[in-house]
C-alpha positions as a printed Julia matrix, in Angstrom:
88×3 Matrix{Float64}:
   6.62   10.36  19.63
   3.93    8.2   21.04
   0.48    9.58  20.7
  -1.65    9.34  24.02
  -4.93    9.7   22.1
  -4.23    8.16  18.37
  -7.9     8.11  17.51
  -8.5    11.58  18.48
  -5.21   12.69  16.53
  -6.48   10.52  13.41
 -10.12   12.25  13.35
  -8.53   15.82  13.67
  -6.38   15.15  10.99
  -9.23   14.1    8.86
 -11.35   16.83   9.46
  -8.42   19.01   8.38
  -8.13   16.73   5.28
 -11.54   16.45   4.37
 -12.25   19.87   2.91
  -9.28   19.67   0.55
 -11.11   16.59  -1.19
 -14.46   17.91  -0.84
 -16.14   18.63  -4.38
 -13.98   16.17  -5.92
 -15.78   12.98  -7.45
 -14.91    9.26  -6.41
 -12.49    8.75  -9.19
 -10.02   11.48  -7.7
 -10.76   11.0   -4.34
 -10.06    7.47  -4.43
  -7.06    8.17  -6.55
  -5.63   10.65  -3.89
  -6.36    8.28  -0.97
  -4.76    5.38  -2.89
  -1.61    7.35  -3.51
  -1.25    8.58   0.08
  -1.64    4.73   1.08
   0.88    3.85  -1.46
   3.13    6.21  -0.23
   2.83    5.14   3.36
   3.47    1.46   2.18
   6.52    2.57  -0.03
   8.43    3.66   3.22
   8.16    0.49   4.96
  11.38   -1.07   5.97
  12.33   -4.87   6.4
  15.12   -7.0    6.67
  14.35   -8.67   3.18
  11.89   -8.56   0.55
   9.46  -11.01   1.89
   9.09   -9.64   5.14
   8.6    -6.45   3.34
   5.44   -7.9    1.32
   4.1    -9.64   4.38
   4.45   -6.47   6.3
   2.63   -4.64   3.26
  -0.18   -7.57   3.1
  -0.85   -7.35   6.89
  -1.12   -3.31   6.79
  -3.37   -3.55   4.0
  -5.81   -6.09   5.17
  -5.55   -4.2    8.57
  -6.46   -1.1    6.77
  -9.45   -2.5    4.9
 -10.75   -3.7    8.16
 -10.52   -0.08   9.69
 -12.14    1.49   6.8
 -14.97   -0.93   6.84
 -15.33   -0.44  10.66
 -15.31    3.43   9.96
 -18.08    3.95   7.37
 -21.04    3.68   9.54
 -19.34    5.89  11.78
 -18.67    8.43   9.04
 -21.81    7.79   7.44
 -23.6     8.91  10.53
 -21.33   12.12  10.94
 -22.46   12.95   7.49
 -26.19   12.58   8.06
 -25.96   14.73  11.37
 -24.62   17.42   9.2
 -27.52   17.6    6.92
 -29.92   19.83   7.5
 -33.35   19.03   9.08
 -35.87   19.52   6.54
 -37.82   22.92   7.02
 -35.08   24.04   9.12
 -32.48   25.93   6.42
């Protein structure tokens, strides 16, 4: 299935998953995210081991780039959620 709007779908899934992680410290949250990423990478298929490792390395580099791009966006999202001082 090709998603016509993958960014919207990803944001919607993140919104559904985020409450499950809320309240846990960074040790737990990072371990969960690392495990989910590792599960995804373990499912990669390739014709040989070298190709598999290259595909995984390419994904990880792209993934880290995407994470870095998303930090300011999500930081602003969190700031926008904070109550305005004196208003609740």
